[in-house]
Backbone as CSV, one residue per row, in Angstrom:
resi,resn,N_x,N_y,N_z,CA_x,CA_y,CA_z,C_x,C_y,C_z
1,UNK,87.654,83.122,96.744,88.372,83.889,95.962,88.311,83.964,94.962
2,UNK,87.810,84.730,94.057,87.895,85.094,92.596,89.284,85.153,92.171
3,UNK,89.312,83.935,91.083,90.379,84.311,90.324,90.148,84.749,88.596
4,UNK,90.871,85.323,88.204,91.142,85.968,86.815,92.104,85.436,85.877
5,UNK,91.028,85.128,84.613,92.045,84.498,83.457,92.315,85.237,82.066
6,UNK,93.044,86.046,81.965,93.258,86.398,80.704,93.610,85.915,79.617
7,UNK,93.342,86.226,78.146,93.965,85.326,77.158,93.784,86.546,76.079
8,UNK,94.226,86.287,74.857,93.613,86.812,73.649,95.011,87.628,73.350
9,UNK,95.752,87.805,74.009,96.904,88.652,73.547,98.099,88.005,72.869
10,UNK,99.104,88.760,71.878,99.903,87.946,71.203,100.905,89.589,70.549
11,UNK,101.254,89.097,69.262,101.769,90.013,68.598,100.775,90.533,66.850
12,UNK,100.540,91.803,67.149,100.116,92.288,65.819,100.562,93.320,65.299
13,UNK,100.436,93.673,64.091,101.066,94.921,63.481,100.094,96.016,63.918
14,UNK,100.807,97.015,63.596,100.223,98.546,63.760,98.967,98.358,62.819
15,UNK,97.900,99.119,63.168,96.619,98.855,62.262,95.215,97.846,62.638
16,UNK,96.708,97.044,63.448,95.572,95.659,63.592,94.644,95.382,64.855
17,UNK,93.968,94.249,64.934,93.225,94.391,65.918,92.894,92.794,67.065
18,UNK,93.045,93.065,67.954,93.027,91.869,68.970,91.868,92.206,69.711
19,UNK,90.995,90.705,70.549,90.445,90.662,71.768,90.658,90.108,72.739
20,UNK,90.335,90.640,74.007,90.858,89.868,75.125,89.769,89.459,75.624
21,UNK,90.219,88.780,76.711,88.971,87.886,77.358,89.483,88.061,78.781
22,UNK,88.672,87.618,79.554,89.256,87.773,81.266,88.017,86.782,81.795
23,UNK,88.286,85.423,82.243,87.319,84.515,82.458,87.612,84.538,84.148
24,UNK,86.307,84.561,84.614,86.094,84.807,85.953,85.809,83.411,86.486
25,UNK,86.529,82.893,87.596,86.208,81.783,88.644,84.823,81.509,88.951
26,UNK,83.960,82.902,88.905,83.025,82.887,89.828,81.830,83.453,88.903
27,UNK,81.064,84.383,89.828,80.128,85.038,88.914,80.758,86.360,89.150
28,UNK,80.532,87.099,88.334,80.765,88.908,88.134,79.860,89.738,88.134
29,UNK,78.274,88.868,88.310,77.268,89.862,88.293,77.560,90.445,89.299
30,UNK,78.143,90.540,90.938,78.095,91.549,91.542,79.100,92.559,91.985
31,UNK,79.710,92.359,91.028,80.799,93.217,90.691,80.456,94.166,90.024
32,UNK,80.117,95.713,90.548,79.990,97.211,89.966,80.977,97.444,88.972
33,UNK,82.141,97.080,89.618,83.258,97.785,88.932,84.528,96.615,88.659
34,UNK,84.908,96.392,87.377,85.467,95.924,86.517,86.486,96.808,85.327
35,UNK,87.452,96.088,85.522,88.322,96.809,84.204,89.460,96.438,83.808
36,UNK,90.196,97.085,82.692,91.312,96.252,82.061,92.238,97.391,82.383
37,UNK,93.519,97.018,82.985,94.651,97.971,83.101,95.783,97.772,82.210
38,UNK,96.854,98.443,82.224,98.016,97.764,81.015,99.063,98.734,81.764
39,UNK,100.319,97.843,81.776,101.718,98.196,82.261,102.660,97.848,81.345
40,UNK,102.865,99.070,80.696,103.896,98.984,79.679,105.652,99.108,80.134
41,UNK,106.677,98.252,79.511,107.985,98.643,80.175,108.529,99.805,80.674
42,UNK,108.962,99.849,81.914,109.588,100.918,82.926,108.077,102.041,82.881
43,UNK,107.422,101.867,82.672,105.752,102.758,82.996,104.963,101.999,84.411
44,UNK,104.265,102.966,85.047,103.345,102.550,85.960,102.220,101.834,85.383
45,UNK,101.144,101.422,85.973,100.122,100.303,85.593,98.901,101.567,85.276
46,UNK,98.270,101.479,84.427,97.209,102.791,84.125,95.878,102.058,83.707
47,UNK,94.912,102.433,84.446,93.312,102.155,83.596,93.282,102.273,82.422
48,UNK,93.081,101.350,81.229,92.617,101.885,79.993,91.363,101.752,80.017
49,UNK,90.421,100.940,80.689,88.946,100.818,80.428,88.029,100.289,81.595
50,UNK,87.139,100.766,82.126,86.413,100.307,82.791,84.996,100.486,82.569
51,UNK,84.147,99.329,83.426,82.438,99.357,83.104,81.862,98.938,84.322
52,UNK,80.703,99.020,84.370,80.153,99.296,85.819,79.065,98.366,85.497
53,UNK,78.450,97.924,86.873,77.586,97.013,86.668,76.248,96.621,85.584
54,UNK,75.978,98.650,85.334,75.030,98.702,84.311,75.291,99.001,83.084
55,UNK,76.443,99.033,83.162,77.231,99.185,81.646,77.446,100.366,81.184
56,UNK,77.368,101.004,81.774,78.090,102.310,81.814,79.850,102.121,81.541
57,UNK,80.373,102.650,80.876,81.776,102.875,80.748,82.796,103.601,80.589
58,UNK,84.134,103.793,80.366,84.706,104.845,80.448,86.284,104.379,80.079
59,UNK,87.043,105.251,79.480,88.611,104.859,78.779,89.250,106.090,79.033
60,UNK,90.632,105.689,79.067,91.303,106.554,79.031,91.634,107.045,77.946
61,UNK,92.038,108.807,77.733,91.932,109.333,76.203,92.666,108.539,75.530
62,UNK,93.584,108.069,75.872,94.622,107.235,74.545,93.800,106.619,73.345
63,UNK,92.982,105.822,74.253,92.169,104.654,73.850,90.753,104.737,73.592
64,UNK,90.341,106.031,73.480,88.881,106.273,73.086,88.570,106.452,71.550
65,UNK,87.618,105.594,70.924,87.160,105.462,69.926,87.879,104.301,69.321
66,UNK,88.835,103.842,69.693,89.551,102.139,69.318,89.426,101.088,70.326
67,UNK,89.484,101.537,71.744,88.820,99.824,72.232,87.678,100.013,72.719
68,UNK,86.814,98.854,72.957,85.951,98.916,73.485,85.613,97.998,75.072
69,UNK,85.169,98.169,75.616,84.764,97.210,76.872,83.949,96.511,76.771
70,UNK,83.310,95.258,77.440,82.207,94.519,77.324,82.362,93.918,78.703
71,UNK,81.177,93.192,79.007,80.691,92.326,79.970,79.859,91.140,79.891
72,UNK,80.065,89.921,79.911,79.283,89.030,79.787,78.822,88.326,81.119
73,UNK,77.852,88.694,81.863,77.342,88.329,83.634,77.073,86.930,82.986
74,UNK,76.271,86.046,82.115,75.963,84.741,82.287,77.041,83.983,81.710
75,UNK,78.573,84.718,80.984,79.468,83.671,80.885,80.906,84.360,81.669
76,UNK,80.089,85.157,82.842,81.535,85.588,83.927,82.659,85.799,82.791
77,UNK,82.757,86.531,82.011,83.565,87.212,81.283,83.625,88.353,80.754
78,UNK,84.920,88.932,81.167,85.286,90.513,80.482,85.515,90.382,79.326
79,UNK,85.820,91.367,78.353,86.078,91.634,77.360,86.702,92.936,76.834
80,UNK,87.817,92.769,75.863,88.280,94.007,75.673,88.339,93.971,74.068
81,UNK,87.955,94.986,72.885,88.407,95.276,71.786,88.726,95.880,71.487
82,UNK,89.638,95.844,70.948,90.951,96.466,70.432,91.263,96.818,68.957
83,UNK,91.067,98.081,68.248,91.306,98.004,67.252,92.143,99.224,66.891
84,UNK,92.863,99.385,65.669,93.704,100.378,64.900,94.799,100.203,66.384
85,UNK,95.291,99.167,66.349,96.509,99.394,67.442,97.679,100.078,66.992
86,UNK,98.281,100.810,68.342,99.418,101.462,67.768,100.463,100.793,68.493
87,UNK,101.950,100.794,68.152,103.175,100.442,69.041,103.309,101.015,70.353
88,UNK,102.411,102.363,70.712,102.664,102.434,72.301,101.213,101.692,72.858
89,UNK,100.315,100.718,72.690,99.680,99.795,73.069,100.306,98.965,73.462
90,UNK,101.650,98.969,73.549,102.270,97.498,73.596,102.179,97.664,75.038
91,UNK,101.823,96.548,75.767,102.069,96.233,77.225,101.303,94.963,77.987
92,UNK,101.259,94.828,79.135,100.558,93.571,79.509,99.653,93.961,80.026
93,UNK,98.306,93.527,79.762,97.106,93.823,79.946,96.315,93.209,81.453
94,UNK,95.937,93.434,81.860,95.041,92.988,83.400,93.914,93.252,83.339
95,UNK,92.991,92.135,83.852,91.923,92.044,84.058,92.005,92.584,85.965
96,UNK,90.446,93.324,86.041,90.438,93.654,87.571,89.097,93.875,87.777
97,UNK,88.737,93.407,88.614,87.325,93.070,89.708,87.388,93.911,90.933
98,UNK,86.710,94.672,91.580,86.737,95.550,92.298,85.227,95.490,93.407
99,UNK,85.512,95.109,94.881,84.481,94.963,95.562,85.204,94.852,96.923
100,UNK,83.652,96.242,97.593,84.260,96.379,99.122,85.658,96.408,99.469
101,UNK,86.747,97.504,98.654,87.797,97.727,99.151,88.902,96.576,98.468
102,UNK,88.719,95.670,98.120,89.396,94.290,97.739,89.431,94.297,96.189
103,UNK,90.409,94.215,95.812,91.062,94.251,94.119,91.309,93.019,93.872
104,UNK,90.972,92.310,92.863,91.002,91.105,92.039,91.749,91.070,91.000
105,UNK,92.875,90.365,90.806,93.589,90.486,89.617,94.409,89.070,88.610
106,UNK,94.121,89.558,87.208,94.439,88.847,86.483,96.232,88.490,86.170
107,UNK,96.988,87.646,86.199,98.265,87.553,85.757,98.664,88.105,84.807
108,UNK,97.413,88.583,83.586,97.693,89.440,82.616,98.182,88.389,81.525
109,UNK,98.295,89.218,79.893,98.368,88.916,78.756,98.722,89.816,78.174
110,UNK,100.223,89.446,77.316,100.941,90.396,76.762,100.407,90.516,75.414
111,UNK,100.263,91.976,75.238,100.337,92.825,73.864,101.331,93.164,72.914
112,UNK,101.928,92.851,72.310,102.931,93.575,71.237,102.325,94.148,69.856
113,UNK,102.594,95.227,69.619,102.274,95.868,68.405,103.585,96.529,67.896
114,UNK,103.482,95.661,66.461,104.729,95.952,65.400,104.593,97.123,64.792
115,UNK,105.409,98.095,64.611,105.129,99.048,63.567,105.629,98.535,62.016
């Protein structure tokens, strides 16, 4: 059973940056699909950014040009670099790995952006 642990969240002012990390308990090399989701209070969880095993990436429109997803298979770690943060980015951010119909989730890390 793969375990995912997020870190790097915190309180930041609007316009600031944070880098989230997601450490996996095992190899992530086999996971073609990994991503970052977020859930704001009173809202549904949404996919923010995704990365395939070959390195192709996709982003929700609201973060394009500001967020960058990356993965280091050697370190079994997924990253999310977040720049030019806005108050509407405030949410709990979750790491996800998907394989053969199974979703693996971390417990999340809280990002709070103050105006």
